[in-house]
Phi, psi and omega in degrees: 000132178272126176269121183302139177292143181276126182280123179290140179295143182293142182247147183228159180229169180222115191250031182197103180208162187230156177224186179290351170298343167228247186250021174280168183260350183243146180294161177306314175298319179295326175300316181293321179297315176298321178296320176296315184297331181278354181085015181292149173270335178199157180214147176249133173262121187231062181292158186287123168059026179200148168247022186299335181261000188290322179304312181293321182291318183292322177300320177292319181297320176297319180291323188259357171082043172222140181285129178244121185266133180282127180202176180204156175246122189250142176262120188230170179220145172260014182089350178246324182210170173274136170235140171267137186231133176264126173267118181238153179062041182286126182272311183262080185299317186294325180294315181289317180300325179291327179285334182274353184301319179301323183284329173292326177287325178293330175296321178298314179303316182295316179301320176299318178301316182295319183295321182291321178295321179296315179303321183293342174251018173085016180247094186271118168222160183261144176295329177301318176300322180292318177298316177302319181293330177290336179064025178092353179280178173300121184284136175222175181297334175299328178293324176291323177299318177299320176292322175301318180289317181298330182268002177080014180284324179221163181275328186200180183299316184303312182296325180300315182282321179294321184272325192230318198258337186290168178303129176084357177275167190296336179253009181292144178219136180294150176245156182288134182243153177269130172308127190298330176294322176292323178294319178298316178297316178303316182292316178301316181296334179272008177081012180253188172239158184251124183234132180287122182276138174031065178301327180055222183283345180276357182282054183293152186304317184292326178288317178297319180296317178301316183291322177299320180294333176279356177109007177304138185263335188197173178235137171278095187274339182242110183210147185293339179276359181271147174287169185300326187273000182288311185306310182297323179297311179295327175296318178295321181288326179291321176297318183299321184258011175070027181258159179274160177264150175215172180185157182183173187271349191052041182301132176239012181116000182285166184238019179206162173077190182292342177274009170279144177306134188071010180291338185265349175055058181280123182294145183292341178297330180293326176292319179296324173299322179291318181301319177295321178292318177301313181300322182290317178299316180291326177293320179289329183279000000 
């Protein structure tokens, strides 16, 4: 009698999440606890322009038995438009974080400008409240939105961005961007890989080809902000240019939908492909 083989349960990872080190609502440890509760095999912490929460997250990961990947989300430009880029598998966290300090300072300057623009149109909030809301992390517009909500100026995030903070709205302020080729170099020098975050409908073949030529390592092909037809197209482009795939929930602390940790069901095999790419880059360096 042949005994049927027991099939191992499929394992998943989430390679895009945020904590209170930037604009998330949960601490790095709480993020790891949520990742464990969701059944993930591994999770990447990718706060905006900072790796400040990684040490806490990795310590929690060691305690709770989950792999935590060191990362950050960088705001970059190719000279035509803004691209968000994930630095993943960063080995030299201090080196990359020190180079991002200037951009964290620029975030504070931008927040002050936004607060001044709000005051000019009769929407009074204090910069000190925004700073307190950030909890010492990298400041972003979501912190300002929370203060607007707390002060009764808007009902929710959507209204905050639609009325005041979004592009073209009265309190919008540009932020300083890193040239994407420089960002890719920075990430490689820190021992990591550079992955284009949520390319969406802007991931046109000619743009992806140019970024691949600049050394981009991968594409975030699975993201809750993508339309249904985006993943197959980006997967083909990644294969065409020899890049790895990535994906994640872009979790900021919510508890439902595809933006919940493990909501995107990213296969662990994609992480293994990334590990192989990281090994090749480090061997070549």
